[in-house]
C-alpha positions, 0 to 999 in steps of 0.5 A: 411342497408344503413347508413344516408350518404347514404341516402343523398348521393342518394338525392343528386344524384338525377338526374332530373326536380324535379317531382310533385311527388317527392316533394310530397314524400319528403313533405308527408315525413315531416309531420311525423317528430316532430317540434323539428325534423324539427328543427334539419333538419333546424340546420343541412342541412339548417345553416350549425350547428354542432352536438355540437350546434344543442345539446345546442339549444336544450338543450340534449345532442350530445349524442341524437343529434346523435340518434335524428339525427338517427333515424329522417333519419330512418323515412323519410328513410322509407318515402322515399325509 
């Protein structure tokens, strides 16, 4: 089974021009996420916050953030791969 890091590495290694089809798939994948999952993506991958900082923002434990991150990446993986 692929880990979350494997999926992120796969996305980072995507070569060639970004096609409309690929961007459509990403848009559909993001629609499957809840608002809190989208916020977590923003905090982790856009703002570069640590899991501890995300936990403070969401007012939950670091373990809760880890679990949400894994579930969120599984959802995205199902739609994208």
